[in-house]
Backbone as JSON Lines, residues from 0, in Angstrom:
{"i":0,"aa":"M","n":[15.51,-13.86,-4.41],"ca":[16.04,-14.58,-3.29],"c":[15.3,-14.18,-2.02]}
{"i":1,"aa":"T","n":[15.16,-15.12,-1.14],"ca":[14.46,-14.87,0.12],"c":[15.02,-15.77,1.21]}
{"i":2,"aa":"N","n":[14.75,-15.38,2.43],"ca":[15.16,-16.24,3.55],"c":[13.98,-17.05,4.07]}
{"i":3,"aa":"L","n":[12.84,-16.97,3.41],"ca":[11.67,-17.76,3.79],"c":[11.82,-19.18,3.24]}
{"i":4,"aa":"T","n":[11.41,-20.15,4.02],"ca":[11.53,-21.54,3.58],"c":[10.26,-21.99,2.88]}
{"i":5,"aa":"A","n":[10.45,-22.85,1.9],"ca":[9.33,-23.46,1.19],"c":[9.65,-24.94,1.03]}
{"i":6,"aa":"T","n":[8.75,-25.77,1.53],"ca":[9.0,-27.22,1.49],"c":[8.39,-27.89,0.27]}
{"i":7,"aa":"D","n":[7.48,-27.18,-0.42],"ca":[6.91,-27.76,-1.64],"c":[6.59,-26.64,-2.62]}
{"i":8,"aa":"A","n":[6.09,-27.02,-3.79],"ca":[5.82,-26.06,-4.86],"c":[4.72,-25.07,-4.46]}
{"i":9,"aa":"F","n":[3.72,-25.55,-3.72],"ca":[2.63,-24.67,-3.29],"c":[3.16,-23.54,-2.4]}
{"i":10,"aa":"E","n":[4.02,-23.89,-1.43],"ca":[4.59,-22.87,-0.54],"c":[5.51,-21.92,-1.31]}
{"i":11,"aa":"A","n":[6.24,-22.43,-2.27],"ca":[7.11,-21.57,-3.08],"c":[6.28,-20.58,-3.89]}
{"i":12,"aa":"E","n":[5.2,-21.05,-4.46],"ca":[4.31,-20.17,-5.23],"c":[3.69,-19.11,-4.33]}
{"i":13,"aa":"E","n":[3.34,-19.49,-3.12],"ca":[2.78,-18.56,-2.15],"c":[3.77,-17.42,-1.86]}
{"i":14,"aa":"K","n":[5.04,-17.75,-1.65],"ca":[6.07,-16.74,-1.37],"c":[6.25,-15.81,-2.56]}
{"i":15,"aa":"V","n":[6.24,-16.37,-3.76],"ca":[6.36,-15.55,-4.98],"c":[5.2,-14.58,-5.07]}
{"i":16,"aa":"N","n":[3.99,-15.03,-4.76],"ca":[2.82,-14.15,-4.8],"c":[2.92,-13.04,-3.77]}
{"i":17,"aa":"W","n":[3.51,-13.3,-2.6],"ca":[3.71,-12.25,-1.6],"c":[4.59,-11.15,-2.16]}
{"i":18,"aa":"Y","n":[5.68,-11.54,-2.82],"ca":[6.6,-10.55,-3.38],"c":[5.96,-9.81,-4.55]}
{"i":19,"aa":"R","n":[5.12,-10.49,-5.28],"ca":[4.43,-9.84,-6.39],"c":[3.49,-8.74,-5.87]}
{"i":20,"aa":"L","n":[2.83,-8.98,-4.75],"ca":[1.94,-7.99,-4.15],"c":[2.69,-6.82,-3.53]}
{"i":21,"aa":"R","n":[3.93,-7.04,-3.18],"ca":[4.72,-5.98,-2.55],"c":[4.77,-4.73,-3.41]}
{"i":22,"aa":"W","n":[4.87,-4.89,-4.72],"ca":[4.97,-3.74,-5.61],"c":[3.67,-2.96,-5.67]}
{"i":23,"aa":"K","n":[2.54,-3.63,-5.56],"ca":[1.26,-2.92,-5.48],"c":[1.18,-2.1,-4.2]}
{"i":24,"aa":"I","n":[1.68,-2.65,-3.11],"ca":[1.68,-1.93,-1.83],"c":[2.59,-0.72,-1.92]}
{"i":25,"aa":"E","n":[3.77,-0.89,-2.53],"ca":[4.68,0.24,-2.71],"c":[4.03,1.33,-3.55]}
{"i":26,"aa":"E","n":[3.34,0.94,-4.61],"ca":[2.67,1.91,-5.48],"c":[1.56,2.63,-4.72]}
{"i":27,"aa":"F","n":[0.83,1.9,-3.86],"ca":[-0.23,2.52,-3.06],"c":[0.33,3.61,-2.15]}
{"i":28,"aa":"F","n":[1.4,3.3,-1.43],"ca":[1.97,4.29,-0.52],"c":[2.6,5.46,-1.26]}
{"i":29,"aa":"K","n":[3.16,5.22,-2.43],"ca":[3.69,6.32,-3.24],"c":[2.55,7.24,-3.66]}
{"i":30,"aa":"T","n":[1.44,6.67,-4.08],"ca":[0.27,7.46,-4.47],"c":[-0.28,8.21,-3.27]}
{"i":31,"aa":"L","n":[-0.32,7.57,-2.13],"ca":[-0.82,8.2,-0.9],"c":[0.05,9.39,-0.51]}
{"i":32,"aa":"K","n":[1.37,9.22,-0.62],"ca":[2.29,10.27,-0.21],"c":[2.38,11.39,-1.24]}
{"i":33,"aa":"S","n":[2.58,11.07,-2.5],"ca":[2.8,12.12,-3.5],"c":[1.5,12.61,-4.13]}
{"i":34,"aa":"G","n":[0.59,11.72,-4.44],"ca":[-0.65,12.13,-5.09],"c":[-1.65,12.76,-4.14]}
{"i":35,"aa":"C","n":[-1.7,12.27,-2.9],"ca":[-2.67,12.78,-1.93],"c":[-2.04,13.7,-0.89]}
{"i":36,"aa":"C","n":[-0.74,13.89,-0.95],"ca":[-0.01,14.81,-0.05],"c":[-0.32,14.54,1.42]}
{"i":37,"aa":"V","n":[-0.36,13.28,1.8],"ca":[-0.74,12.92,3.17],"c":[0.31,13.36,4.2]}
{"i":38,"aa":"E","n":[1.58,13.46,3.78],"ca":[2.62,13.85,4.73],"c":[2.57,15.33,5.09]}
{"i":39,"aa":"Q","n":[1.93,16.14,4.25],"ca":[1.86,17.58,4.5],"c":[0.76,17.96,5.48]}
{"i":40,"aa":"C","n":[-0.11,17.05,5.79],"ca":[-1.23,17.33,6.68],"c":[-0.76,17.35,8.13]}
{"i":41,"aa":"R","n":[-1.13,18.39,8.83],"ca":[-0.75,18.53,10.25],"c":[-2.02,18.69,11.07]}
{"i":42,"aa":"L","n":[-2.52,17.57,11.59],"ca":[-3.74,17.6,12.39],"c":[-3.39,17.42,13.86]}
{"i":43,"aa":"N","n":[-4.22,17.97,14.73],"ca":[-3.92,18.0,16.16],"c":[-4.34,16.76,16.93]}
{"i":44,"aa":"T","n":[-5.35,16.05,16.46],"ca":[-5.85,14.91,17.23],"c":[-5.76,13.62,16.41]}
{"i":45,"aa":"A","n":[-5.68,12.52,17.12],"ca":[-5.61,11.22,16.46],"c":[-6.89,10.92,15.69]}
{"i":46,"aa":"T","n":[-8.02,11.36,16.2],"ca":[-9.3,11.12,15.53],"c":[-9.32,11.81,14.17]}
{"i":47,"aa":"K","n":[-8.9,13.06,14.13],"ca":[-8.88,13.8,12.85],"c":[-7.89,13.17,11.89]}
{"i":48,"aa":"L","n":[-6.74,12.77,12.4],"ca":[-5.72,12.16,11.56],"c":[-6.21,10.82,10.99]}
{"i":49,"aa":"T","n":[-6.88,10.03,11.8],"ca":[-7.42,8.75,11.34],"c":[-8.46,8.94,10.25]}
{"i":50,"aa":"K","n":[-9.33,9.91,10.43],"ca":[-10.35,10.19,9.4],"c":[-9.72,10.66,8.1]}
{"i":51,"aa":"M","n":[-8.7,11.53,8.21],"ca":[-8.05,12.05,7.02],"c":[-7.33,10.93,6.27]}
{"i":52,"aa":"I","n":[-6.6,10.08,6.99],"ca":[-5.88,8.99,6.34],"c":[-6.84,7.99,5.71]}
{"i":53,"aa":"T","n":[-7.95,7.73,6.37],"ca":[-8.97,6.83,5.81],"c":[-9.49,7.36,4.48]}
{"i":54,"aa":"L","n":[-9.86,8.62,4.46],"ca":[-10.4,9.23,3.24],"c":[-9.34,9.24,2.14]}
{"i":55,"aa":"K","n":[-8.13,9.67,2.47],"ca":[-7.08,9.76,1.45],"c":[-6.63,8.38,0.98]}
{"i":56,"aa":"S","n":[-6.75,7.34,1.81],"ca":[-6.42,5.99,1.38],"c":[-7.4,5.51,0.31]}
{"i":57,"aa":"I","n":[-8.67,5.84,0.49],"ca":[-9.68,5.48,-0.52],"c":[-9.38,6.2,-1.82]}
{"i":58,"aa":"I","n":[-9.04,7.48,-1.73],"ca":[-8.72,8.26,-2.93],"c":[-7.48,7.69,-3.62]}
{"i":59,"aa":"A","n":[-6.45,7.36,-2.84],"ca":[-5.22,6.79,-3.42],"c":[-5.51,5.48,-4.12]}
{"i":60,"aa":"F","n":[-6.33,4.63,-3.5],"ca":[-6.69,3.36,-4.11],"c":[-7.4,3.58,-5.44]}
{"i":61,"aa":"K","n":[-8.33,4.52,-5.46],"ca":[-9.06,4.82,-6.71],"c":[-8.11,5.38,-7.77]}
{"i":62,"aa":"L","n":[-7.17,6.24,-7.37],"ca":[-6.22,6.82,-8.32],"c":[-5.35,5.76,-8.97]}
{"i":63,"aa":"M","n":[-5.01,4.73,-8.21],"ca":[-4.16,3.68,-8.75],"c":[-4.81,2.93,-9.91]}
{"i":64,"aa":"Y","n":[-6.12,2.9,-9.94],"ca":[-6.82,2.11,-10.94],"c":[-7.46,2.94,-12.04]}
{"i":65,"aa":"I","n":[-7.04,4.2,-12.16],"ca":[-7.46,5.01,-13.3],"c":[-6.69,4.5,-14.52]}
{"i":66,"aa":"P","n":[-7.38,4.23,-15.61],"ca":[-6.68,3.73,-16.81],"c":[-5.63,4.74,-17.28]}
{"i":67,"aa":"K","n":[-4.47,4.22,-17.63],"ca":[-3.35,5.07,-18.06],"c":[-3.23,5.11,-19.55]}
């Protein structure tokens, strides 16, 4: 169920695809938080934090696609 409107089948399919992608996004952030321990990092500057999150995001993305 959603509160988004769909006037035809194409728009309805688009909304379904958005929700389907939501679970991939949830899995990415779970991997980023638990697998890469991004919440435990305490950096002093925004520049250092941005670089660390960028690197760990790439690692999290790669971890998600390791064959299980």
